[in-house]
C-alpha positions, 0 to 999 in steps of 0.5 A, a space after each residue: 749553153 753547149 757552146 760559148 765564146 771564151 771572151 765571155 768568161 774573162 770577168 764580164 758580168 753575165 746579162 740574163 734576160 728571157 721572154 716569160 712566154 717561153 715559160 708557159 702560160 701557167 708559170 709565174 714570171 719570177 720562177 727560178 731558172 736553173 743553168 750551167 755551162 759546158 766549156 770547150 778549149 784548147 785541150 778539149 775542143 768543140 765538134 759538131 759530133 760531140 755528145 756528153 760523155 764522148 771523147 770527140 775533140 778531146 786532146 789532153 786533160 791538162 795541156 802545157 798551158 795549164 788548160 783543163 777544160 772539159 764539157 763533160 763537167 758542168 760549170 756554175 756561172 762564177 757570177 751566180 746569185 745563188 747555187 742550187 745545192 753544194 757538191 758534196 750534197 751529191 758526191 761525198 767524195 767529189 769523184 764525179 766532179 774531178 778530173 782523174 782517168 776514171 772520172 774525166 769523161 763521165 757526164 755530171 750534168 744531173 748532179 752538178 750544182 746549177 746557177 740559180 736565177 730569179 727576179 726579185 724585187 728591190 728592197 730599200 735598205 735603211 741607212 746608217 749614221 755616217 761614222 768614221 771606222 776609227 770610231 766603230 766598235 767592231 764585233 767579229 762573230 760567226 753568223 751561226 754561232 751568234 744565234 745557235 743557242 737561241 730558243 728560236 726556229 730561225 736560229 743560226 740564220 740571217 733572219 735570226 742575226 737581224 732579230 738579234 740586232 738590239 742585243 748586238 747593240 746592247 753589247 756596244 757593238 756599232 759594226 758587226 763583222 761577219 766570218 764569210 758569208 759567200 757560198 761555201 761547202 760546209 762539208 768539205 774535208 773534216 768540215 768547213 764551219 768558218 767558210 774560208 773556202 769560197 765557191 762563189 763570190 756573188 752567192 750568200 751561203 744558203 745554209 744560213 737562210 731560214 727560207 731556203 726556197 730557190 731564189 729567196 736567200 738574197 731577200 733574207 740577207 737584204 732583210 738582215 742588213 736592214 734590221 741591223 741598219 735600223 739599229 745603226 749596225 754597220 755590217 762588214 763582211 770577211 771576204 776571201 778573194 785569195 783563193 777558192 774552195 775548188 782548186 786542189 791537187 789529189 794524190 800528188 798528181 796535177 791531172 787530178 783536180 776538182 772541176 766546178 767552175 773557175 778551173 772549167 771556164 779558164 783554169 790558167 786565167 783564174 789560178 796561179 800555176 807552175 809549168 807542170 800543172 800544180 797550183 801555187 799555195 801561198 794561201 796554205 788552202 790548195 791554190 792561190 787565185 790569180 789576182 794579177 790577171 783581169 778575169 779574177 780582178 774583175 770578179 772581186 771588183 764586181 763582187 764588192 760592188 754587188 754586195 755594197 748594193 746589198 747594203 754592206 758597209 765594209 769588208 775585211 779582206 782575208 790574206 790581203 797581201 795576195 790582192 797586192 801581187 802583180 805577177 801573173 805567173 806562179 811567183 809573186 811581186 807585191 806592189 801597193 800601187 800598181 796591183 788591185 789593192 792600190 787601184 781598188 778605191 779607184 775602180 769602186 769610185 768609177 762605179 759611184 762608190 765612195 771609199 772612206 779613209 779609216 778616219 773619214 766620216 762620211 757616207 761610204 765603204 771602209 776596207 780592211 786588210 788582213 796584211 799577210 799571206 800564209 807563205 811566200 816571199 815577202 808575205 808580211 805587208 803590215 803597214 804597206 797597204 794604201 791610205 784608205 785601208 785599215 789593217 789588222 795590227 798583229 804587232 798591237 795584238 802581241 804587245 797587248 798580250 805580252 803585257 799580261 802574259 810575258 811582261 818581261 819580254 815587252 818594253 814601254 817603247 812597244 806599249 808606247 807605240 800601241 798607244 800612239 797608233 804604231 807610228 813605226 808602221 803607219 803614218 795615220 794612226 787611224 789605219 792601225 786595227 787593234 785587237 786582242 784575239 779574233 777567230 784564228 787562235 784563242 778566245 780572250 778567256 782561253 788565252 788567259 786560261 791555257 798554256 797551250 792548245 787542247 790536244 784535240 785541236 785540228 791544226 792550229 798554231 802551236 805558237 801562242 802568247 797565252 798562260 794559265 797563271 798557274 791557275 791563279 784566278 786572280 791573275 787571270 781575271 786581271 790579265 783579262 782587264 789589262 788586255 781589254 783596258 790596253 785595247 781601249 786606250 790604243 789609238 786606232 780602230 777597235 775590234 773585239 770578238 763578239 764571243 769575248 765580250 761574254 768570255 766564251 771558252 772553246 775549252 783550249 781549242 785555237 783553231 775551231 774552223 771545222 766544228 759546228 757545235 757547242 764549242 763555237 755556239 755563244 751563250 750570251 748569259 755569262 754566270 759566276 766568275 765571268 758575269 763581273 769580267 763581262 760587265 767590266 768589258 762592256 763598261 770599257 767599250 761603252 766608255 771608249 764610245 762616249 769618250 772621243 779622246 782616244 780617237 783624237 789626233 790630240 790624244 797622241 799629240 798631247 801625251 805627256 809621259 811620267 815616271 813614278 816621281 811625276 818627272 817627265 820621261 826622257 824622249 830617248 830611245 834607249 831609256 824606253 827599252 831598259 829591261 827593268 823599267 816596269 812603271 809608266 804613266 801619262 796625261 793627255 787631253 783635247 779640247 773637251 776632256 783630259 785623262 791620266 793612266 798609269 801602268 805597272 807591268 812589274 811584279 810588285 806594287 809602285 807608289 807614284 806621285 800624280 803629276 801636279 799641273 792639273 791639281 793647281 789648275 783647279 781640277 781633280 783625278 776621278 778614278 774610272 777603273 783600276 785593273 786590280 778589280 772589276 769596279 768601273 765608274 764611267 764618270 769617275 770617283 773622286 781621288 782624294 789623296 792624303 798628304 802634301 804630294 798626291 800619291 797613288 799605289 798601283 798593284 803589280 801587273 795593273 793599269 789605272 785610268 783616271 779622268 781629270 776635271 773640276 
């Protein structure tokens, strides 16, 4: 398209249609079509005499309104369902796609990625059981790492992930949360394995497809969704709408940037930029998308609708605070009601898509926020998202880790908070999405095996709640059991890395975003010292799935807390923050079951008296687990205390769970 109305690029869906007769009699109707756009604007106006590579109509590479129009650079459609190839496939240094003085007038039509259009048949995708998000076992995983070590020609693909569905189910996962699947350049910089630099929000990453024929990638994607749904596993996509993989400034020169798509079509509309042309970088990834403007808001909403129509059940929004922005300038103003975040449920439901609250059991989609960005004023927004969002709870994560790693640094008020769904942050405990580790940072095994990140880590935070316990394997294993036990016992949503169920190690690398290799690939056959621990984790997951009490509002309401003499603990704030308080226990029940939990975060054993009330009612204590070892009995083993007072001795740094039943 050599000239077009800029109004078409303000966020509207492109409608493609054509007459098959134009293709010729021998060309099938569903043959892929390839297209791109040449876009003119105030800094490079259209003239009848313009030809590719000419300067006719050119005024400046970057004007004072941050326009970067350049018809010599072919733009792919931001609504493309597929890209023909990636920029780095044809230009390793991306020189022919840049706006510097050397490259600006070079026509790149031959080399630029094209939008691929192909008519494909609809596919009916199997429905999953309606479940509340709080009832899910969310397994976060990289789609290639999931099957990269499988003995199959399809390994590392959408097809292989679908074929792995039964094994995911056997691990206990009911919702798989895939790291980004939207098209990205895996060869960007020193490698982009995780995919958090999106290029096109409607196109699945082509290199994850087994069948890479043009126009067929979405077919395989749908088949994967259907295969996972047939095992009653929901699919959550990690989506990155806070920045793109396009915009960056080279050599500190704002006139030297990449021109792929958004910058060519309307740079000032799609990106937050200062008056001198520099991109805002609160995302920490070279640019910030202008999510306060309609153009990008339309892309986000249209993209969500598109993936939902492909069968996706949930979305995790990377650096979601950026979607709370209402300031269209380089500055930020976060507003949970007036922003896209506040209107997202309304916008989707206008399109016939139901958005569920985290505790709502119904057919519909779930939304999950990472409630911060990497920089900028007031970027941390935990607890401030609308009620229909669940939120990654880093306070819960840090408290769970501290119980094992730095027990003196955490008090029982903090532990009580995570057990009860972080009421100091959420009015609904189901909104707290709890986890021990995720793709960012150490794996579960490594955070309990290393005192600091490996020296060959590329970037990665130097701050990690981690420990090697001086090489003491007994303490290491107990710490892993404690962390997963606390996660299981905490009210709210439950997320675990699929890697962590089998105790995958990255050898101390806490930022493996750029490594497409064995370090990230998952071995699902843990051996030796990892085997028993892995079985313990699987048992915990199965126990949480079976016992609904931890997701029941009565779990929190009916909690009764006790000291070591079985006396109720006073509900006085200073008492719960006493530095020498190392033991706490509690009972809770709903209409069908009752539990008893004891915790010792100190170094020394504690002999405590079990509360007598349940025994007086003709009930007994049954030990499910004691984190001093891997022993686990889902129905509980009858505990028969000796003497008049029922007592139990709990080791240091240990958690015990018992069922209370006849």
